C-alpha positions in Angstrom: 30.8 -4.2 -14.4 27.4 -3.2 -15.7 26.1 0.3 -15.3 22.5 0.4 -14.0 20.8 3.8 -14.1 17.5 5.4 -15.1 16.5 5.1 -18.8 20.0 4.0 -19.8 20.6 2.4 -23.2 23.3 -0.3 -23.4 25.8 -0.7 -26.3 23.6 -3.4 -27.8 20.7 -0.9 -27.9 18.8 -2.6 -25.2 16.9 -0.5 -22.7 17.9 -1.4 -19.1 15.3 -2.1 -16.4 14.6 0.4 -13.7 15.9 -0.4 -10.2 13.2 -0.8 -7.6 12.0 2.5 -6.2 13.2 1.7 -2.7 16.7 1.1 -3.9 16.7 4.3 -6.0 15.6 6.3 -3.0 18.3 4.9 -0.8 21.0 5.5 -3.5 19.7 9.0 -4.0 20.0 9.8 -0.3 23.5 8.4 -0.2 24.6 10.4 -3.2 23.4 13.7 -1.6 25.0 12.8 1.7 28.3 11.9 0.1 28.3 15.1 -1.9 27.9 17.0 1.4 31.1 15.3 2.5 32.8 17.0 -0.6 33.5 13.7 -2.4 34.1 13.8 -6.1 31.7 12.2 -8.6 34.0 9.2 -9.2 34.4 8.7 -5.5 30.6 8.8 -5.0 30.2 6.2 -7.7 32.6 3.8 -6.0 31.0 4.3 -2.6 27.5 3.6 -4.0 28.8 0.5 -5.8 30.4 -0.9 -2.6 27.2 -0.4 -0.6 24.5 -1.3 -3.1 26.4 -3.4 -5.7 25.0 -1.3 -8.5 27.0 1.1 -10.5 25.4 4.5 -11.1 26.4 6.4 -14.2 28.3 9.6 -13.5 25.7 11.5 -15.5 22.9 10.3 -13.1 25.0 11.3 -10.1 25.5 14.8 -11.5 21.8 15.2 -12.3 20.9 14.1 -8.8 23.4 16.5 -7.2 22.3 19.4 -9.3 18.6 18.5 -8.7 18.0 18.3 -12.4 16.4 14.9 -11.9 15.4 12.7 -9.0 14.6 9.0 -8.6 11.0 9.6 -7.9 10.0 10.2 -11.5 6.2 10.8 -11.6 5.7 9.4 -8.1 3.8 11.7 -5.7 6.3 13.0 -3.2 5.4 12.3 0.4 6.2 14.3 3.5 6.7 11.8 6.3 7.2 14.5 9.0 4.5 14.2 11.8 1.6 16.6 11.3 -2.1 16.7 12.1 -3.0 16.1 8.5 -0.8 13.0 8.3 -2.2 11.7 11.6 -5.8 12.2 10.2 -4.9 10.1 7.2 -3.5 7.4 9.5 -6.6 7.4 11.7 -8.8 7.1 8.6 -6.9 4.2 7.2 -7.4 2.3 10.5 -11.2 2.7 10.0 -13.0 3.5 6.7 -10.0 4.0 4.5 -8.2 1.2 2.5 -5.3 0.6 0.1 -5.1 -1.4 -3.1 -2.7 -1.9 -6.0 -3.4 -1.8 -9.7 -0.8 -4.4 -10.7 -1.1 -3.7 -14.4 0.6 -0.3 -14.2 1.5 -0.7 -11.3 -0.1 2.1 -9.2 -0.6 2.3 -5.4 -4.0 3.8 -4.3 -5.3 5.2 -1.1 -9.1 5.3 -1.0 -12.0 6.5 1.2 -15.7 5.9 0.8 -17.8 8.0 3.2 -21.4 8.8 3.7 -20.6 12.4 4.9 -19.2 14.8 2.3 -17.4 16.8 5.0 -15.5 13.7 6.1 -14.4 13.0 2.5 -13.5 16.7 2.0 -11.3 16.6 5.1 -9.5 13.5 4.0 -9.0 14.9 0.5 -7.5 18.1 2.0 -5.1 16.1 4.2 -4.0 13.9 1.2 -3.4 17.0 -0.9 -1.2 18.6 1.7 0.7 15.5 2.7 1.5 14.6 -1.0 2.3 18.2 -1.8 -0.1 18.4 -4.8 -0.7 21.7 -6.6 -4.0 20.4 -7.9 -6.2 19.4 -4.8 -7.9 16.0 -4.5 -11.7 16.4 -4.6 -14.4 13.9 -3.5 -16.9 12.7 -6.1 -20.3 11.1 -5.4 -20.9 7.5 -6.5 -24.7 7.2 -7.0 -24.6 3.4 -7.0 -22.8 3.2 -3.7 -24.3 6.4 -2.3 -21.0 7.4 -1.0 -18.5 10.2 -1.4 -15.2 8.8 -2.7 -11.7 10.1 -2.5 -8.8 8.4 -4.3 -5.1 9.3 -3.9 -2.1 7.7 -5.5 1.3 7.4 -3.9 3.6 4.4 -3.6 5.5 6.2 -0.8 2.5 6.9 1.3 1.1 3.4 0.5 4.2 1.8 1.9 4.3 4.1 4.9 0.7 3.1 5.8 1.7 -0.5 5.7 3.3 -0.1 9.1 1.6 -1.6 12.1 -0.1 0.5 14.8 2.8 -0.2 17.1 5.3 1.2 14.6 3.2 4.3 14.0 2.7 5.2 17.7 5.7 7.5 18.0 4.4 9.5 14.9 0.8 9.6 16.2 2.0 10.9 19.6 4.4 13.5 18.2 2.4 16.3 19.9 -1.2 17.0 21.2 -2.3 18.3 17.8 -1.3 15.1 16.1 -3.0 13.0 18.7 -6.2 15.1 18.4 -6.2 14.7 14.6 -5.7 10.9 14.8 -8.6 10.6 17.3 -10.9 12.9 15.3 -10.4 10.7 12.2 -11.4 7.6 14.2 -14.5 9.3 15.5 -15.4 10.9 12.2 -15.2 7.4 10.7 -16.8 5.2 13.3 -17.8 7.4 16.1 -21.5 8.3 17.0 -23.3 10.6 19.3 -26.9 9.7 20.3 -29.5 11.4 22.5 -32.4 9.3 23.7 -35.4 10.7 25.6 -37.9 8.5 27.3 -40.2 10.3 29.6 -38.1 12.3 32.0 -35.1 10.2 31.4 -32.4 11.4 29.0 -29.7 9.2 27.8 -26.6 10.5 26.0 -24.1 8.2 24.3 -20.8 9.1 22.6 -19.0 6.0 21.4 -16.5 4.6 19.0 -16.9 1.1 17.4 -14.4 -1.1 15.7 -13.5 -4.8 15.2 -9.9 -4.0 16.2 -9.9 -4.2 20.0 -6.3 -3.1 20.3 -7.1 0.1 18.3 -9.9 0.9 20.8 -7.7 0.2 23.8 -5.1 2.6 22.3 -7.8 5.3 21.6 -8.9 5.0 25.2 -5.3 5.5 26.4 -4.8 8.6 24.2 -8.1 10.2 25.3 -7.2 9.8 28.9 -3.4 10.6 28.8 -3.6 13.7 26.5 -7.0 15.2 27.1 -8.3 13.7 30.4 -11.3 12.1 28.7 -12.6 9.1 30.6 -14.1 6.2 28.7 -15.5 2.7 29.3 -14.6 -0.4 27.3 -13.9 -1.8 24.9 -17.1 -3.8 25.3 -17.9 -6.8 23.1 -21.3 -6.0 21.7 -21.6 -8.4 18.7 -19.9 -11.7 18.3 -18.5 -13.2 15.1 -21.3 -15.1 13.3 -24.2 -13.0 14.6 -27.1 -12.1 12.3 -27.5 -8.3 11.7 -30.7 -6.7 10.4 -30.1 -3.4 8.7 -32.7 -0.5 8.4 -32.9 -1.0 4.6 -34.1 -4.6 5.1 -30.8 -6.4 4.3 -29.6 -9.2 6.5 -25.9 -10.1 7.0 -23.7 -12.3 9.2 -20.8 -10.7 11.0 -17.4 -12.2 10.2 -15.6 -10.5 13.2 -16.2 -9.6 16.8 -17.5 -6.0 17.3 -16.4 -3.7 20.1 -17.6 -0.4 21.5 -15.7 2.3 23.5 -18.0 4.7 25.4 -16.9 8.2 26.4 -18.3 9.0 29.8 -20.8 11.9 30.0 -18.7 13.9 32.4 -15.9 14.0 29.7 -18.1 15.2 26.8 -16.9 18.8 27.2 -13.2 17.8 27.2 -13.8 15.7 24.1 -15.5 18.7 22.4 -12.6 21.0 23.3 -9.7 18.8 22.3 -11.0 16.3 19.7 -14.6 16.9 18.4 -15.9 16.0 14.9 -15.2 17.5 11.5 -18.6 16.4 10.4 -21.1 19.1 11.3 -24.2 17.0 12.1 -22.1 15.0 14.6 -20.5 18.1 16.1 -23.9 19.8 16.5 -25.3 16.7 18.2 -22.3 16.7 20.5 -23.0 20.3 21.5 -26.6 19.5 22.1 -25.6 16.5 24.3 -23.3 18.8 26.4 -26.0 21.4 26.9 -28.5 18.8 28.2 
C-alpha cells in the first residue's frame, strides 16, 4: 500500500502530491482525537487508513500529535466560532464584499471595495481578528476606482463563506451582539439615512437596499425579533432592465430587480442603540434624524 503524506519522497525519488486540504484537515482532526483515546501511533495509522483509504506515515502522525507540524501549511488559520467580527464579515460578503480565486497559485481571496475609509477599516479589523493575523490588514486607496480596498487571503474562510444564508443563520443568530454586527455590516454597505426639508415638511428616511429580496426579508425579521425595530418592505423600486442615470452622467441598464427596506421613524432610536453605523457620516446623520 502506498504512503501518502506531506512532502514525502518515494523510493524512486519522485515527490508525491499533496492531498486536498479538506482531506488533510479531516485526517488531522481524527489523528488528534484518536490520540486522546490513547491509541498508539500504529493503531492510529490503521484507523486513518480504514476511514480515508490513505496511509499516513508514522512520522507525520508523530509531528501532528506533538504539534511540530500541521496540515494547514501557510494557510491562514480561521476561527469559525461565532463572534461579532465574523458576523460583520458575513454581512459584508452579502453586500459589497466578494470572493475570487487565483487559479495559477491557487489562492483564495476575500475582497472589499468601499467608498468610506471607516467601512474598509472595520472590515480589515474583522478579517485580521478572525484569521488570527499578527500583521493587520490595512485598506489602500485605488485612485482609478476611487475606492478603499481590503484584500484578505484564506481558503478556509473562503469555503466557509460559500455557505448559503440559510446555512449561516444559526451562526448569525448566535447572540444579540452577533446579530447586531451582521445588521451593521448590511447597513454600512447598502444602508442610507436621508433628511429632506421642504417648507415646513421634514422627511426622514432610513433604508437598506439590495437585489436579494430574501436577504432583506431576513434583515427585517432580525431587526424586529432582536431589537424591536419596525420596518416596511421589501418594496420593489426598480425593475430589471430599467435605465438608471447616475450623478456623474453615466447611464446604465439594471440587470436585476432592486428592493428597499425602510426603517420606520419611530424605530430610529432603537436602531441607533442596537445597530447603528460604523461610518461616522451616516451615524451623525442618524443622530440628526432622531433629534428632529
